[in-house]
BALOBA-1460 file (C-alpha; in Angstrom, 3 decimals):
// residues 110
<rec num="1" residu="m" x="37.790" y="2.899" z="33.121"/>
<rec num="2" residu="e" x="39.450" y="5.816" z="34.971"/>
<rec num="3" residu="r" x="39.162" y="7.957" z="31.829"/>
<rec num="4" residu="r" x="35.412" y="7.289" z="31.509"/>
<rec num="5" residu="g" x="34.911" y="8.044" z="35.181"/>
<rec num="6" residu="a" x="36.712" y="11.322" z="34.864"/>
<rec num="7" residu="l" x="34.703" y="12.240" z="31.802"/>
<rec num="8" residu="t" x="31.339" y="11.405" z="33.279"/>
<rec num="9" residu="t" x="31.949" y="13.505" z="36.399"/>
<rec num="10" residu="s" x="32.208" y="16.548" z="34.082"/>
<rec num="11" residu="f" x="28.630" y="15.826" z="32.866"/>
<rec num="12" residu="f" x="27.243" y="16.719" z="36.257"/>
<rec num="13" residu="h" x="27.077" y="20.427" z="35.355"/>
<rec num="14" residu="a" x="26.105" y="19.974" z="31.696"/>
<rec num="15" residu="h" x="22.750" y="20.893" z="30.185"/>
<rec num="16" residu="g" x="23.209" y="18.592" z="27.185"/>
<rec num="17" residu="c" x="25.494" y="15.974" z="25.737"/>
<rec num="18" residu="i" x="26.688" y="14.759" z="22.358"/>
<rec num="19" residu="l" x="27.710" y="11.091" z="22.499"/>
<rec num="20" residu="v" x="30.163" y="10.420" z="19.656"/>
<rec num="21" residu="f" x="31.162" y="6.952" z="18.492"/>
<rec num="22" residu="d" x="33.356" y="5.763" z="15.630"/>
<rec num="23" residu="l" x="31.476" y="4.281" z="12.694"/>
<rec num="24" residu="t" x="34.630" y="2.382" z="11.634"/>
<rec num="25" residu="d" x="34.942" y="0.616" z="15.016"/>
<rec num="26" residu="a" x="32.286" y="-2.036" z="15.561"/>
<rec num="27" residu="q" x="32.741" y="-1.976" z="19.393"/>
<rec num="28" residu="s" x="32.660" y="1.763" z="19.871"/>
<rec num="29" residu="l" x="28.861" y="2.003" z="20.056"/>
<rec num="30" residu="n" x="28.756" y="-0.724" z="22.703"/>
<rec num="31" residu="k" x="31.199" y="1.312" z="24.803"/>
<rec num="32" residu="m" x="28.571" y="4.086" z="25.041"/>
<rec num="33" residu="e" x="26.246" y="1.965" z="27.192"/>
<rec num="34" residu="d" x="27.902" y="2.773" z="30.542"/>
<rec num="35" residu="t" x="28.120" y="6.467" z="29.733"/>
<rec num="36" residu="m" x="24.494" y="6.569" z="28.683"/>
<rec num="37" residu="h" x="23.499" y="4.839" z="31.892"/>
<rec num="38" residu="d" x="25.476" y="7.391" z="33.954"/>
<rec num="39" residu="l" x="23.878" y="10.302" z="32.093"/>
<rec num="40" residu="r" x="20.375" y="9.036" z="32.570"/>
<rec num="41" residu="r" x="21.027" y="8.283" z="36.220"/>
<rec num="42" residu="r" x="22.130" y="11.861" z="36.705"/>
<rec num="43" residu="d" x="19.276" y="13.497" z="34.604"/>
<rec num="44" residu="e" x="16.665" y="11.585" z="32.699"/>
<rec num="45" residu="e" x="15.618" y="14.679" z="30.727"/>
<rec num="46" residu="m" x="19.068" y="15.947" z="29.666"/>
<rec num="47" residu="p" x="19.132" y="16.386" z="25.899"/>
<rec num="48" residu="v" x="21.504" y="13.846" z="24.394"/>
<rec num="49" residu="l" x="22.364" y="13.220" z="20.730"/>
<rec num="50" residu="l" x="24.012" y="10.131" z="19.334"/>
<rec num="51" residu="v" x="26.603" y="10.930" z="16.685"/>
<rec num="52" residu="g" x="28.385" y="8.433" z="14.475"/>
<rec num="53" residu="n" x="31.691" y="9.962" z="13.233"/>
<rec num="54" residu="k" x="33.730" y="9.113" z="10.161"/>
<rec num="55" residu="c" x="30.763" y="8.737" z="7.784"/>
<rec num="56" residu="d" x="33.209" y="9.501" z="4.999"/>
<rec num="57" residu="l" x="34.803" y="6.050" z="5.554"/>
<rec num="58" residu="t" x="33.489" y="2.543" z="5.235"/>
<rec num="59" residu="p" x="31.406" y="1.731" z="8.277"/>
<rec num="60" residu="k" x="31.820" y="-1.326" z="10.391"/>
<rec num="61" residu="v" x="28.721" y="-0.594" z="12.479"/>
<rec num="62" residu="t" x="25.428" y="-1.633" z="10.924"/>
<rec num="63" residu="p" x="22.803" y="1.029" z="10.317"/>
<rec num="64" residu="e" x="20.209" y="-1.218" z="11.878"/>
<rec num="65" residu="g" x="22.340" y="-1.649" z="15.024"/>
<rec num="66" residu="v" x="22.757" y="2.089" z="15.391"/>
<rec num="67" residu="t" x="19.131" y="2.974" z="14.837"/>
<rec num="68" residu="s" x="18.037" y="0.228" z="17.244"/>
<rec num="69" residu="w" x="20.465" y="1.467" z="19.943"/>
<rec num="70" residu="a" x="19.355" y="5.076" z="19.420"/>
<rec num="71" residu="a" x="15.660" y="4.086" z="19.615"/>
<rec num="72" residu="q" x="16.262" y="2.001" z="22.705"/>
<rec num="73" residu="h" x="17.696" y="5.079" z="24.400"/>
<rec num="74" residu="n" x="15.305" y="7.544" z="22.859"/>
<rec num="75" residu="l" x="18.049" y="9.509" z="21.076"/>
<rec num="76" residu="e" x="18.225" y="11.362" z="17.872"/>
<rec num="77" residu="y" x="20.993" y="10.070" z="15.613"/>
<rec num="78" residu="f" x="23.338" y="11.913" z="13.231"/>
<rec num="79" residu="e" x="26.139" y="10.740" z="11.040"/>
<rec num="80" residu="v" x="28.999" y="13.172" z="10.673"/>
<rec num="81" residu="s" x="32.524" y="13.478" z="9.384"/>
<rec num="82" residu="a" x="34.695" y="15.824" z="11.425"/>
<rec num="83" residu="k" x="37.407" y="15.544" z="8.785"/>
<rec num="84" residu="c" x="35.139" y="16.514" z="5.909"/>
<rec num="85" residu="d" x="32.853" y="18.858" z="7.824"/>
<rec num="86" residu="i" x="29.721" y="16.820" z="7.135"/>
<rec num="87" residu="n" x="26.689" y="17.529" z="9.401"/>
<rec num="88" residu="i" x="28.845" y="19.119" z="12.154"/>
<rec num="89" residu="k" x="26.856" y="22.365" z="12.170"/>
<rec num="90" residu="a" x="23.555" y="20.422" z="12.138"/>
<rec num="91" residu="v" x="24.518" y="18.499" z="15.307"/>
<rec num="92" residu="f" x="25.523" y="21.624" z="17.253"/>
<rec num="93" residu="d" x="22.434" y="23.531" z="16.089"/>
<rec num="94" residu="r" x="20.224" y="20.659" z="17.192"/>
<rec num="95" residu="i" x="21.794" y="20.196" z="20.618"/>
<rec num="96" residu="a" x="21.604" y="23.991" z="21.191"/>
<rec num="97" residu="l" x="17.919" y="24.001" z="20.348"/>
<rec num="98" residu="l" x="17.236" y="20.948" z="22.565"/>
<rec num="99" residu="i" x="19.062" y="22.572" z="25.450"/>
<rec num="100" residu="r" x="17.239" y="25.823" z="24.994"/>
<rec num="101" residu="e" x="13.911" y="23.963" z="25.014"/>
<rec num="102" residu="s" x="14.781" y="21.779" z="27.989"/>
<rec num="103" residu="p" x="13.680" y="22.610" z="31.574"/>
<rec num="104" residu="a" x="17.319" y="23.489" z="32.493"/>
<rec num="105" residu="g" x="17.689" y="25.722" z="29.435"/>
<rec num="106" residu="k" x="14.391" y="27.556" z="30.062"/>
<rec num="107" residu="k" x="15.477" y="28.160" z="33.627"/>
<rec num="108" residu="d" x="18.777" y="29.655" z="32.506"/>
<rec num="109" residu="i" x="17.074" y="31.974" z="29.999"/>
<rec num="110" residu="a" x="14.457" y="33.304" z="32.453"/>
């Protein structure tokens, strides 16, 4: 709990967030609930992406469960493999675009 608290305080100055969970750990997505709540309490419009890592391995998280969770929180969802460099660039390109198009991003550019 202390670790999560320390991490979420660093979000207070962020313009976007990539929430990463482990596709091979069935509980890892559920652990994102508190973090998501903290993020939305801080800024309801902050761009957030949901990313399932280790797509190169056998998943223990159901696709239906992930898409349902993402839809419930109005998040775009990507599957990646950091090890195999699958979809990593796409995630960072997408969050950069969302930040740039967000109210905070437009304010920083002006």
